[in-house]
N, C-alpha and C positions, 0 to 999 in steps of 0.2 A: 623769170622762171622758165625752166625747160620741161618740155613734155617729151619723154622718151618714146621711141617707136622701134620697130624691127621690120626690115624688108621681108616680104613673104617669099621672094625669089632667092636672094643670096643669104638671107638670115642675118645680115649685119645690122648692128644697132645704129640708129641715127636719131636726130632730134627733129621734132616737127618744125622747128624754126628754120631748118635747112631746106624746107620744101615750100616756103611761102613766097618765093620770088617767082612771079608769073612767067618770066622768060625761060625758066628751067623746066616748065611743063609738068610739074608735080611728079618727078621721076626720082628713083633712088640715086643718090649721088655716087654710089659705089658701082652698081651694075647697070644702071640706066633703065631698069624696069619701070614701066608706067603704072602708078598706083591707081589712077582714075582716068583711063584713056578717054572716055566720053566726056569728062568734065575737067580736062587739063587747064582750061582757062578760068574756071570757077573755083576749083578745089583749093588753090593757094589762098584765096580770100577767105574761104571757110576755115582753113587751117589757122589763119591769122585770128579769126574770130574766136576759135576755140582757145587759143593762147590768151587772148584778152579776157575771155570769160573766166578762165582758170585764175588769172591774176586778180580779177575783180572779186571772185568768190573768196579766195584766200585772204585778200585785203579786208573784205567786209567781215569775215569771221574773226580775224584778228582784232578789228576795231570793236566789234560787238563784245568780244572776250575782254578787251581792256575796259569796257564800260561796266560789265556785269561781274567780272571776276568769278568767284566760286558760287555766286548767288544764282547763276543760270548755267545749267549743264546741258548742252545740246546732245542728242543721241547721234553719235557718229554714223551709225548705220543709215539713218534717214538722210544724211548728207552725202555719204559715199555711195550707197547702193544705187540710187537713181542714175548717178554718173556712170557707175560700173555697168549697169544694165543698158546704157546707151552705146557702150563700146561694142563693136562687132565681135562676136565670138566669146564674149565674157558674160557670165551670169552670176550675179551676186547671190550669196546665200540668203535664204529666207530667214528673217529674224526669229529668234526663239520666242514661241508664243508666251512663255512665262515672263519674258521681259516686257511684253506689250502691256501697257496700262491704259485704262480708260482715261479720257480727258476729264479734267476737273469740271464740275457742274457749271461753273461760270464760263468755261471755254467751249463746252459742247454746243454745237449749233450756233455759235456766235455769229457766223457769217449768214445764217439763215433767219436770224431774228428780224421781224419786221420793224421798220422805223415808225415810231409813234406819229400819228397824223394830228396836226393841229385842227381844232374845230373851226 
């Protein structure tokens, strides 16, 4: 899978995969502008981790979808918005309050329920 990007200097489009070779110094392949000058040795590895995480998320969502079919429908905004909010200069829209629903009674506070202690 490819993650598209755009150089802030020359405005040309590129792929994140073009930047993950450490010896290239995390620079634009078109104009040579450094994307992370202070992190040139670390940024390629982080870029590679982003690509791996994207592939893992897409794969896991597809696998879950094949198991559940139409019986479980994930809210796309809760998957996409946290990712969009992590991108510099991008702010996802606030979900429509009318779309928000309270969790089912059996799901509310499920993580906070104390485990029964044996006497």
